[in-house]
Structure formats: C-alpha cells, structure tokens
PDBQT receptor file of N, H, CA, C and O in Angstrom, charges set to zero:
ATOM      1  N   UNK A   1     -53.436  37.079 -21.874  1.00  0.00    +0.000 N 
ATOM      2  CA  UNK A   1     -52.078  37.569 -21.999  1.00  0.00    +0.000 C 
ATOM      3  C   UNK A   1     -51.120  36.499 -21.541  1.00  0.00    +0.000 C 
ATOM      4  O   UNK A   1     -51.349  35.832 -20.532  1.00  0.00    +0.000 OA
ATOM      5  N   UNK A   2     -50.058  36.341 -22.278  1.00  0.00    +0.000 N 
ATOM      6  H   UNK A   2     -49.872  36.883 -23.097  1.00  0.00    +0.000 HD
ATOM      7  CA  UNK A   2     -49.045  35.345 -21.954  1.00  0.00    +0.000 C 
ATOM      8  C   UNK A   2     -47.772  36.031 -21.488  1.00  0.00    +0.000 C 
ATOM      9  O   UNK A   2     -46.910  36.372 -22.299  1.00  0.00    +0.000 OA
ATOM     10  N   UNK A   3     -47.658  36.228 -20.203  1.00  0.00    +0.000 N 
ATOM     11  H   UNK A   3     -48.358  35.951 -19.545  1.00  0.00    +0.000 HD
ATOM     12  CA  UNK A   3     -46.412  36.767 -19.669  1.00  0.00    +0.000 C 
ATOM     13  C   UNK A   3     -45.497  35.602 -19.332  1.00  0.00    +0.000 C 
ATOM     14  O   UNK A   3     -45.946  34.460 -19.236  1.00  0.00    +0.000 OA
ATOM     15  N   UNK A   4     -44.228  35.887 -19.155  1.00  0.00    +0.000 N 
ATOM     16  H   UNK A   4     -43.863  36.815 -19.234  1.00  0.00    +0.000 HD
ATOM     17  CA  UNK A   4     -43.264  34.843 -18.812  1.00  0.00    +0.000 C 
ATOM     18  C   UNK A   4     -43.699  34.132 -17.537  1.00  0.00    +0.000 C 
ATOM     19  O   UNK A   4     -44.360  34.718 -16.679  1.00  0.00    +0.000 OA
ATOM     20  N   UNK A   5     -43.322  32.876 -17.425  1.00  0.00    +0.000 N 
ATOM     21  H   UNK A   5     -42.785  32.401 -18.122  1.00  0.00    +0.000 HD
ATOM     22  CA  UNK A   5     -43.717  32.055 -16.287  1.00  0.00    +0.000 C 
ATOM     23  C   UNK A   5     -43.269  32.659 -14.961  1.00  0.00    +0.000 C 
ATOM     24  O   UNK A   5     -43.909  32.441 -13.933  1.00  0.00    +0.000 OA
ATOM     25  N   UNK A   6     -42.173  33.418 -14.978  1.00  0.00    +0.000 N 
ATOM     26  H   UNK A   6     -41.654  33.595 -15.814  1.00  0.00    +0.000 HD
ATOM     27  CA  UNK A   6     -41.669  33.999 -13.745  1.00  0.00    +0.000 C 
ATOM     28  C   UNK A   6     -42.291  35.359 -13.423  1.00  0.00    +0.000 C 
ATOM     29  O   UNK A   6     -41.886  36.006 -12.457  1.00  0.00    +0.000 OA
ATOM     30  N   UNK A   7     -43.262  35.796 -14.214  1.00  0.00    +0.000 N 
ATOM     31  H   UNK A   7     -43.590  35.270 -14.998  1.00  0.00    +0.000 HD
ATOM     32  CA  UNK A   7     -43.891  37.099 -13.989  1.00  0.00    +0.000 C 
ATOM     33  C   UNK A   7     -44.645  37.100 -12.672  1.00  0.00    +0.000 C 
ATOM     34  O   UNK A   7     -45.258  36.108 -12.280  1.00  0.00    +0.000 OA
ATOM     35  N   UNK A   8     -44.584  38.218 -12.016  1.00  0.00    +0.000 N 
ATOM     36  H   UNK A   8     -44.086  39.024 -12.335  1.00  0.00    +0.000 HD
ATOM     37  CA  UNK A   8     -45.277  38.375 -10.745  1.00  0.00    +0.000 C 
ATOM     38  C   UNK A   8     -46.783  38.360 -11.003  1.00  0.00    +0.000 C 
ATOM     39  O   UNK A   8     -47.245  38.956 -11.976  1.00  0.00    +0.000 OA
ATOM     40  N   UNK A   9     -47.558  37.686 -10.145  1.00  0.00    +0.000 N 
ATOM     41  H   UNK A   9     -47.184  37.201  -9.355  1.00  0.00    +0.000 HD
ATOM     42  CA  UNK A   9     -49.014  37.627 -10.368  1.00  0.00    +0.000 C 
ATOM     43  C   UNK A   9     -49.663  39.007 -10.461  1.00  0.00    +0.000 C 
ATOM     44  O   UNK A   9     -50.611  39.193 -11.224  1.00  0.00    +0.000 OA
ATOM     45  N   UNK A  10     -49.161  39.975  -9.692  1.00  0.00    +0.000 N 
ATOM     46  H   UNK A  10     -48.391  39.824  -9.073  1.00  0.00    +0.000 HD
ATOM     47  CA  UNK A  10     -49.743  41.314  -9.756  1.00  0.00    +0.000 C 
ATOM     48  C   UNK A  10     -49.473  41.973 -11.102  1.00  0.00    +0.000 C 
ATOM     49  O   UNK A  10     -50.291  42.762 -11.575  1.00  0.00    +0.000 OA
ATOM     50  N   UNK A  11     -48.345  41.665 -11.723  1.00  0.00    +0.000 N 
ATOM     51  H   UNK A  11     -47.681  41.025 -11.339  1.00  0.00    +0.000 HD
ATOM     52  CA  UNK A  11     -48.047  42.219 -13.049  1.00  0.00    +0.000 C 
ATOM     53  C   UNK A  11     -49.033  41.674 -14.072  1.00  0.00    +0.000 C 
ATOM     54  O   UNK A  11     -49.494  42.399 -14.953  1.00  0.00    +0.000 OA
ATOM     55  N   UNK A  12     -49.349  40.406 -13.949  1.00  0.00    +0.000 N 
ATOM     56  H   UNK A  12     -48.974  39.816 -13.233  1.00  0.00    +0.000 HD
ATOM     57  CA  UNK A  12     -50.317  39.791 -14.858  1.00  0.00    +0.000 C 
ATOM     58  C   UNK A  12     -51.687  40.429 -14.667  1.00  0.00    +0.000 C 
ATOM     59  O   UNK A  12     -52.365  40.752 -15.642  1.00  0.00    +0.000 OA
ATOM     60  N   UNK A  13     -52.092  40.612 -13.421  1.00  0.00    +0.000 N 
ATOM     61  H   UNK A  13     -51.541  40.350 -12.629  1.00  0.00    +0.000 HD
ATOM     62  CA  UNK A  13     -53.391  41.227 -13.142  1.00  0.00    +0.000 C 
ATOM     63  C   UNK A  13     -53.443  42.666 -13.647  1.00  0.00    +0.000 C 
ATOM     64  O   UNK A  13     -54.451  43.094 -14.207  1.00  0.00    +0.000 OA
ATOM     65  N   UNK A  14     -52.367  43.402 -13.450  1.00  0.00    +0.000 N 
ATOM     66  H   UNK A  14     -51.548  43.054 -12.994  1.00  0.00    +0.000 HD
ATOM     67  CA  UNK A  14     -52.328  44.789 -13.912  1.00  0.00    +0.000 C 
ATOM     68  C   UNK A  14     -52.433  44.851 -15.430  1.00  0.00    +0.000 C 
ATOM     69  O   UNK A  14     -53.149  45.694 -15.970  1.00  0.00    +0.000 OA
ATOM     70  N   UNK A  15     -51.732  43.974 -16.109  1.00  0.00    +0.000 N 
ATOM     71  H   UNK A  15     -51.150  43.289 -15.670  1.00  0.00    +0.000 HD
ATOM     72  CA  UNK A  15     -51.782  43.947 -17.570  1.00  0.00    +0.000 C 
ATOM     73  C   UNK A  15     -53.189  43.605 -18.057  1.00  0.00    +0.000 C 
ATOM     74  O   UNK A  15     -53.684  44.198 -19.016  1.00  0.00    +0.000 OA
ATOM     75  N   UNK A  16     -53.823  42.652 -17.392  1.00  0.00    +0.000 N 
ATOM     76  H   UNK A  16     -53.421  42.171 -16.613  1.00  0.00    +0.000 HD
ATOM     77  CA  UNK A  16     -55.176  42.264 -17.788  1.00  0.00    +0.000 C 
ATOM     78  C   UNK A  16     -56.163  43.412 -17.578  1.00  0.00    +0.000 C 
ATOM     79  O   UNK A  16     -57.103  43.570 -18.357  1.00  0.00    +0.000 OA
ATOM     80  N   UNK A  17     -55.958  44.210 -16.533  1.00  0.00    +0.000 N 
ATOM     81  H   UNK A  17     -55.195  44.081 -15.899  1.00  0.00    +0.000 HD
ATOM     82  CA  UNK A  17     -56.838  45.358 -16.288  1.00  0.00    +0.000 C 
ATOM     83  C   UNK A  17     -56.713  46.395 -17.394  1.00  0.00    +0.000 C 
ATOM     84  O   UNK A  17     -57.660  47.135 -17.660  1.00  0.00    +0.000 OA
ATOM     85  N   UNK A  18     -55.567  46.455 -18.034  1.00  0.00    +0.000 N 
ATOM     86  H   UNK A  18     -54.797  45.854 -17.818  1.00  0.00    +0.000 HD
ATOM     87  CA  UNK A  18     -55.373  47.371 -19.153  1.00  0.00    +0.000 C 
ATOM     88  C   UNK A  18     -55.953  46.769 -20.425  1.00  0.00    +0.000 C 
ATOM     89  O   UNK A  18     -56.641  47.452 -21.184  1.00  0.00    +0.000 OA
ATOM     90  N   UNK A  19     -55.679  45.514 -20.653  1.00  0.00    +0.000 N 
ATOM     91  H   UNK A  19     -55.120  44.959 -20.037  1.00  0.00    +0.000 HD
ATOM     92  CA  UNK A  19     -56.094  44.856 -21.897  1.00  0.00    +0.000 C 
ATOM     93  C   UNK A  19     -57.608  44.738 -22.036  1.00  0.00    +0.000 C 
ATOM     94  O   UNK A  19     -58.163  45.058 -23.088  1.00  0.00    +0.000 OA
ATOM     95  N   UNK A  20     -58.267  44.286 -20.993  1.00  0.00    +0.000 N 
ATOM     96  H   UNK A  20     -57.816  44.026 -20.139  1.00  0.00    +0.000 HD
ATOM     97  CA  UNK A  20     -59.689  43.947 -21.093  1.00  0.00    +0.000 C 
ATOM     98  C   UNK A  20     -60.586  45.109 -21.506  1.00  0.00    +0.000 C 
ATOM     99  O   UNK A  20     -61.319  44.979 -22.487  1.00  0.00    +0.000 OA
ATOM    100  N   UNK A  21     -60.560  46.241 -20.798  1.00  0.00    +0.000 N 
ATOM    101  H   UNK A  21     -59.965  46.346 -20.002  1.00  0.00    +0.000 HD
ATOM    102  CA  UNK A  21     -61.485  47.313 -21.204  1.00  0.00    +0.000 C 
ATOM    103  C   UNK A  21     -61.139  47.944 -22.555  1.00  0.00    +0.000 C 
ATOM    104  O   UNK A  21     -62.009  48.503 -23.223  1.00  0.00    +0.000 OA
ATOM    105  N   UNK A  22     -59.882  47.852 -22.948  1.00  0.00    +0.000 N 
ATOM    106  H   UNK A  22     -59.176  47.398 -22.405  1.00  0.00    +0.000 HD
ATOM    107  CA  UNK A  22     -59.473  48.436 -24.224  1.00  0.00    +0.000 C 
ATOM    108  C   UNK A  22     -59.579  47.453 -25.379  1.00  0.00    +0.000 C 
ATOM    109  O   UNK A  22     -59.391  47.822 -26.538  1.00  0.00    +0.000 OA
ATOM    110  N   UNK A  23     -59.882  46.203 -25.057  1.00  0.00    +0.000 N 
ATOM    111  H   UNK A  23     -60.035  45.904 -24.115  1.00  0.00    +0.000 HD
ATOM    112  CA  UNK A  23     -59.967  45.145 -26.069  1.00  0.00    +0.000 C 
ATOM    113  C   UNK A  23     -58.657  45.026 -26.849  1.00  0.00    +0.000 C 
ATOM    114  O   UNK A  23     -58.649  44.912 -28.075  1.00  0.00    +0.000 OA
ATOM    115  N   UNK A  24     -57.546  45.056 -26.097  1.00  0.00    +0.000 N 
ATOM    116  H   UNK A  24     -57.553  45.148 -25.101  1.00  0.00    +0.000 HD
ATOM    117  CA  UNK A  24     -56.211  44.926 -26.667  1.00  0.00    +0.000 C 
ATOM    118  C   UNK A  24     -55.515  43.741 -26.021  1.00  0.00    +0.000 C 
ATOM    119  O   UNK A  24     -55.930  43.249 -24.972  1.00  0.00    +0.000 OA
ATOM    120  N   UNK A  25     -54.451  43.294 -26.669  1.00  0.00    +0.000 N 
ATOM    121  H   UNK A  25     -54.114  43.693 -27.522  1.00  0.00    +0.000 HD
ATOM    122  CA  UNK A  25     -53.643  42.213 -26.105  1.00  0.00    +0.000 C 
ATOM    123  C   UNK A  25     -52.174  42.539 -26.318  1.00  0.00    +0.000 C 
ATOM    124  O   UNK A  25     -51.759  42.898 -27.420  1.00  0.00    +0.000 OA
ATOM    125  N   UNK A  26     -51.393  42.412 -25.253  1.00  0.00    +0.000 N 
ATOM    126  H   UNK A  26     -51.730  42.120 -24.358  1.00  0.00    +0.000 HD
ATOM    127  CA  UNK A  26     -49.963  42.636 -25.359  1.00  0.00    +0.000 C 
ATOM    128  C   UNK A  26     -49.282  41.520 -26.156  1.00  0.00    +0.000 C 
ATOM    129  O   UNK A  26     -48.092  41.603 -26.460  1.00  0.00    +0.000 OA
ATOM    130  N   UNK A  27     -50.040  40.486 -26.489  1.00  0.00    +0.000 N 
ATOM    131  H   UNK A  27     -51.007  40.418 -26.242  1.00  0.00    +0.000 HD
ATOM    132  CA  UNK A  27     -49.503  39.390 -27.305  1.00  0.00    +0.000 C 
ATOM    133  C   UNK A  27     -49.591  39.685 -28.801  1.00  0.00    +0.000 C 
ATOM    134  O   UNK A  27     -48.924  39.028 -29.601  1.00  0.00    +0.000 OA
ATOM    135  N   UNK A  28     -50.403  40.663 -29.184  1.00  0.00    +0.000 N 
ATOM    136  H   UNK A  28     -50.944  41.197 -28.535  1.00  0.00    +0.000 HD
ATOM    137  CA  UNK A  28     -50.554  41.002 -30.602  1.00  0.00    +0.000 C 
ATOM    138  C   UNK A  28     -49.693  42.217 -30.927  1.00  0.00    +0.000 C 
ATOM    139  O   UNK A  28     -49.884  43.285 -30.346  1.00  0.00    +0.000 OA
ATOM    140  N   UNK A  29     -48.759  42.062 -31.840  1.00  0.00    +0.000 N 
ATOM    141  H   UNK A  29     -48.604  41.194 -32.312  1.00  0.00    +0.000 HD
ATOM    142  CA  UNK A  29     -47.861  43.178 -32.174  1.00  0.00    +0.000 C 
ATOM    143  C   UNK A  29     -48.596  44.448 -32.595  1.00  0.00    +0.000 C 
ATOM    144  O   UNK A  29     -48.161  45.548 -32.256  1.00  0.00    +0.000 OA
ATOM    145  N   UNK A  30     -49.694  44.316 -33.322  1.00  0.00    +0.000 N 
ATOM    146  H   UNK A  30     -50.048  43.422 -33.597  1.00  0.00    +0.000 HD
ATOM    147  CA  UNK A  30     -50.418  45.510 -33.756  1.00  0.00    +0.000 C 
ATOM    148  C   UNK A  30     -51.030  46.256 -32.568  1.00  0.00    +0.000 C 
ATOM    149  O   UNK A  30     -51.130  47.482 -32.591  1.00  0.00    +0.000 OA
ATOM    150  N   UNK A  31     -51.438  45.525 -31.539  1.00  0.00    +0.000 N 
ATOM    151  H   UNK A  31     -51.357  44.529 -31.520  1.00  0.00    +0.000 HD
ATOM    152  CA  UNK A  31     -51.965  46.168 -30.344  1.00  0.00    +0.000 C 
ATOM    153  C   UNK A  31     -50.857  46.856 -29.548  1.00  0.00    +0.000 C 
ATOM    154  O   UNK A  31     -51.053  47.948 -29.015  1.00  0.00    +0.000 OA
ATOM    155  N   UNK A  32     -49.706  46.216 -29.472  1.00  0.00    +0.000 N 
ATOM    156  H   UNK A  32     -49.546  45.329 -29.904  1.00  0.00    +0.000 HD
ATOM    157  CA  UNK A  32     -48.566  46.828 -28.780  1.00  0.00    +0.000 C 
ATOM    158  C   UNK A  32     -48.181  48.123 -29.498  1.00  0.00    +0.000 C 
ATOM    159  O   UNK A  32     -47.864  49.120 -28.850  1.00  0.00    +0.000 OA
ATOM    160  N   UNK A  33     -48.208  48.111 -30.812  1.00  0.00    +0.000 N 
ATOM    161  H   UNK A  33     -48.467  47.301 -31.339  1.00  0.00    +0.000 HD
ATOM    162  CA  UNK A  33     -47.893  49.315 -31.584  1.00  0.00    +0.000 C 
ATOM    163  C   UNK A  33     -48.902  50.427 -31.311  1.00  0.00    +0.000 C 
ATOM    164  O   UNK A  33     -48.525  51.593 -31.198  1.00  0.00    +0.000 OA
ATOM    165  N   UNK A  34     -50.178  50.072 -31.206  1.00  0.00    +0.000 N 
ATOM    166  H   UNK A  34     -50.484  49.125 -31.299  1.00  0.00    +0.000 HD
ATOM    167  CA  UNK A  34     -51.205  51.075 -30.886  1.00  0.00    +0.000 C 
ATOM    168  C   UNK A  34     -50.930  51.710 -29.530  1.00  0.00    +0.000 C 
ATOM    169  O   UNK A  34     -51.050  52.925 -29.371  1.00  0.00    +0.000 OA
ATOM    170  N   UNK A  35     -50.561  50.889 -28.554  1.00  0.00    +0.000 N 
ATOM    171  H   UNK A  35     -50.463  49.902 -28.683  1.00  0.00    +0.000 HD
ATOM    172  CA  UNK A  35     -50.273  51.393 -27.210  1.00  0.00    +0.000 C 
ATOM    173  C   UNK A  35     -49.052  52.302 -27.240  1.00  0.00    +0.000 C 
ATOM    174  O   UNK A  35     -49.057  53.372 -26.631  1.00  0.00    +0.000 OA
ATOM    175  N   UNK A  36     -48.018  51.885 -27.938  1.00  0.00    +0.000 N 
ATOM    176  H   UNK A  36     -48.014  51.016 -28.433  1.00  0.00    +0.000 HD
ATOM    177  CA  UNK A  36     -46.800  52.698 -28.031  1.00  0.00    +0.000 C 
ATOM    178  C   UNK A  36     -47.083  54.032 -28.720  1.00  0.00    +0.000 C 
ATOM    179  O   UNK A  36     -46.600  55.074 -28.277  1.00  0.00    +0.000 OA
ATOM    180  N   UNK A  37     -47.857  54.004 -29.791  1.00  0.00    +0.000 N 
ATOM    181  H   UNK A  37     -48.250  53.158 -30.150  1.00  0.00    +0.000 HD
ATOM    182  CA  UNK A  37     -48.190  55.228 -30.509  1.00  0.00    +0.000 C 
ATOM    183  C   UNK A  37     -49.012  56.166 -29.627  1.00  0.00    +0.000 C 
ATOM    184  O   UNK A  37     -48.779  57.375 -29.611  1.00  0.00    +0.000 OA
ATOM    185  N   UNK A  38     -49.959  55.612 -28.908  1.00  0.00    +0.000 N 
ATOM    186  H   UNK A  38     -50.148  54.630 -28.921  1.00  0.00    +0.000 HD
ATOM    187  CA  UNK A  38     -50.782  56.417 -28.006  1.00  0.00    +0.000 C 
ATOM    188  C   UNK A  38     -49.922  57.085 -26.945  1.00  0.00    +0.000 C 
ATOM    189  O   UNK A  38     -50.094  58.272 -26.665  1.00  0.00    +0.000 OA
ATOM    190  N   UNK A  39     -49.006  56.342 -26.358  1.00  0.00    +0.000 N 
ATOM    191  H   UNK A  39     -48.866  55.378 -26.586  1.00  0.00    +0.000 HD
ATOM    192  CA  UNK A  39     -48.113  56.913 -25.334  1.00  0.00    +0.000 C 
ATOM    193  C   UNK A  39     -47.229  58.005 -25.929  1.00  0.00    +0.000 C 
ATOM    194  O   UNK A  39     -47.029  59.053 -25.314  1.00  0.00    +0.000 OA
ATOM    195  N   UNK A  40     -46.712  57.761 -27.107  1.00  0.00    +0.000 N 
ATOM    196  H   UNK A  40     -46.875  56.910 -27.606  1.00  0.00    +0.000 HD
ATOM    197  CA  UNK A  40     -45.855  58.751 -27.764  1.00  0.00    +0.000 C 
ATOM    198  C   UNK A  40     -46.627  60.040 -28.050  1.00  0.00    +0.000 C 
ATOM    199  O   UNK A  40     -46.141  61.138 -27.778  1.00  0.00    +0.000 OA
ATOM    200  N   UNK A  41     -47.821  59.895 -28.595  1.00  0.00    +0.000 N 
ATOM    201  H   UNK A  41     -48.215  59.003 -28.816  1.00  0.00    +0.000 HD
ATOM    202  CA  UNK A  41     -48.617  61.077 -28.920  1.00  0.00    +0.000 C 
ATOM    203  C   UNK A  41     -49.002  61.844 -27.666  1.00  0.00    +0.000 C 
ATOM    204  O   UNK A  41     -48.991  63.075 -27.654  1.00  0.00    +0.000 OA
ATOM    205  N   UNK A  42     -49.338  61.120 -26.622  1.00  0.00    +0.000 N 
ATOM    206  H   UNK A  42     -49.346  60.120 -26.632  1.00  0.00    +0.000 HD
ATOM    207  CA  UNK A  42     -49.699  61.784 -25.368  1.00  0.00    +0.000 C 
ATOM    208  C   UNK A  42     -48.511  62.567 -24.815  1.00  0.00    +0.000 C 
ATOM    209  O   UNK A  42     -48.659  63.714 -24.393  1.00  0.00    +0.000 OA
ATOM    210  N   UNK A  43     -47.346  61.952 -24.819  1.00  0.00    +0.000 N 
ATOM    211  H   UNK A  43     -47.226  61.020 -25.162  1.00  0.00    +0.000 HD
ATOM    212  CA  UNK A  43     -46.144  62.636 -24.327  1.00  0.00    +0.000 C 
ATOM    213  C   UNK A  43     -45.817  63.852 -25.188  1.00  0.00    +0.000 C 
ATOM    214  O   UNK A  43     -45.470  64.914 -24.671  1.00  0.00    +0.000 OA
ATOM    215  N   UNK A  44     -45.929  63.690 -26.487  1.00  0.00    +0.000 N 
ATOM    216  H   UNK A  44     -46.211  62.827 -26.907  1.00  0.00    +0.000 HD
ATOM    217  CA  UNK A  44     -45.609  64.778 -27.412  1.00  0.00    +0.000 C 
ATOM    218  C   UNK A  44     -46.544  65.960 -27.221  1.00  0.00    +0.000 C 
ATOM    219  O   UNK A  44     -46.091  67.095 -27.076  1.00  0.00    +0.000 OA
ATOM    220  N   UNK A  45     -47.838  65.701 -27.219  1.00  0.00    +0.000 N 
ATOM    221  H   UNK A  45     -48.205  64.779 -27.337  1.00  0.00    +0.000 HD
ATOM    222  CA  UNK A  45     -48.790  66.792 -27.123  1.00  0.00    +0.000 C 
ATOM    223  C   UNK A  45     -48.869  67.366 -25.712  1.00  0.00    +0.000 C 
ATOM    224  O   UNK A  45     -49.131  68.558 -25.553  1.00  0.00    +0.000 OA
ATOM    225  N   UNK A  46     -48.652  66.558 -24.701  1.00  0.00    +0.000 N 
ATOM    226  H   UNK A  46     -48.439  65.590 -24.830  1.00  0.00    +0.000 HD
ATOM    227  CA  UNK A  46     -48.626  67.082 -23.337  1.00  0.00    +0.000 C 
ATOM    228  C   UNK A  46     -47.471  68.043 -23.144  1.00  0.00    +0.000 C 
ATOM    229  O   UNK A  46     -47.620  69.085 -22.507  1.00  0.00    +0.000 OA
ATOM    230  N   UNK A  47     -46.309  67.689 -23.699  1.00  0.00    +0.000 N 
ATOM    231  H   UNK A  47     -46.188  66.842 -24.216  1.00  0.00    +0.000 HD
ATOM    232  CA  UNK A  47     -45.159  68.585 -23.563  1.00  0.00    +0.000 C 
ATOM    233  C   UNK A  47     -45.357  69.852 -24.388  1.00  0.00    +0.000 C 
ATOM    234  O   UNK A  47     -44.920  70.926 -23.975  1.00  0.00    +0.000 OA
ATOM    235  N   UNK A  48     -46.002  69.749 -25.537  1.00  0.00    +0.000 N 
ATOM    236  H   UNK A  48     -46.357  68.877 -25.873  1.00  0.00    +0.000 HD
ATOM    237  CA  UNK A  48     -46.295  70.930 -26.342  1.00  0.00    +0.000 C 
ATOM    238  C   UNK A  48     -47.261  71.862 -25.617  1.00  0.00    +0.000 C 
ATOM    239  O   UNK A  48     -47.104  73.082 -25.668  1.00  0.00    +0.000 OA
ATOM    240  N   UNK A  49     -48.244  71.302 -24.955  1.00  0.00    +0.000 N 
ATOM    241  H   UNK A  49     -48.372  70.311 -24.914  1.00  0.00    +0.000 HD
ATOM    242  CA  UNK A  49     -49.212  72.117 -24.225  1.00  0.00    +0.000 C 
ATOM    243  C   UNK A  49     -48.552  72.813 -23.047  1.00  0.00    +0.000 C 
ATOM    244  O   UNK A  49     -48.916  73.939 -22.708  1.00  0.00    +0.000 OA
ATOM    245  N   UNK A  50     -47.597  72.161 -22.427  1.00  0.00    +0.000 N 
ATOM    246  H   UNK A  50     -47.301  71.247 -22.702  1.00  0.00    +0.000 HD
ATOM    247  CA  UNK A  50     -46.883  72.769 -21.301  1.00  0.00    +0.000 C 
ATOM    248  C   UNK A  50     -46.057  73.957 -21.760  1.00  0.00    +0.000 C 
ATOM    249  O   UNK A  50     -45.997  74.977 -21.073  1.00  0.00    +0.000 OA
ATOM    250  N   UNK A  51     -45.422  73.834 -22.917  1.00  0.00    +0.000 N 
ATOM    251  H   UNK A  51     -45.471  73.006 -23.476  1.00  0.00    +0.000 HD
ATOM    252  CA  UNK A  51     -44.576  74.921 -23.420  1.00  0.00    +0.000 C 
ATOM    253  C   UNK A  51     -45.396  76.095 -23.916  1.00  0.00    +0.000 C 
ATOM    254  O   UNK A  51     -44.894  77.218 -23.959  1.00  0.00    +0.000 OA
ATOM    255  N   UNK A  52     -46.652  75.862 -24.294  1.00  0.00    +0.000 N 
ATOM    256  H   UNK A  52     -47.059  74.950 -24.260  1.00  0.00    +0.000 HD
ATOM    257  CA  UNK A  52     -47.510  76.930 -24.799  1.00  0.00    +0.000 C 
ATOM    258  C   UNK A  52     -48.166  77.722 -23.679  1.00  0.00    +0.000 C 
ATOM    259  O   UNK A  52     -48.742  78.777 -23.945  1.00  0.00    +0.000 OA
ATOM    260  N   UNK A  53     -48.103  77.261 -22.456  1.00  0.00    +0.000 N 
ATOM    261  H   UNK A  53     -47.635  76.404 -22.240  1.00  0.00    +0.000 HD
ATOM    262  CA  UNK A  53     -48.741  77.958 -21.334  1.00  0.00    +0.000 C 
ATOM    263  C   UNK A  53     -48.048  79.232 -21.002  1.00  0.00    +0.000 C 
ATOM    264  O   UNK A  53     -48.461  79.938 -20.081  1.00  0.00    +0.000 OA
TER     265      UNK A  53
C-alpha cells in the first residue's frame, strides 16, 4: 500500500492488516470500490434489520 509520505506508521500498519487477509489493495480502484460497496450494503441491511425488529 502506498500511503502519503506523511501518513502515520500506525495508519499504514492498520491498512495493511485489512488488505493482506482480504487480498485487496487500497491502491487499486476496483478494490476500493469493493470495500465501499461492502460497507454500503452492510449499513443498508443492518439498518433494515434494526427497523424490522
């Protein structure tokens, strides 16, 4: 992952912990889109499940 030179080392480590097991890279636009879609779907369906309770 290529974060800006001024990025905090812990931010880089945290990002790598996400990227490695998922085999994704924040440098690839298609991977970023997958992450965004996953977050959106999770938020959407989680809120729907809350309203159905």
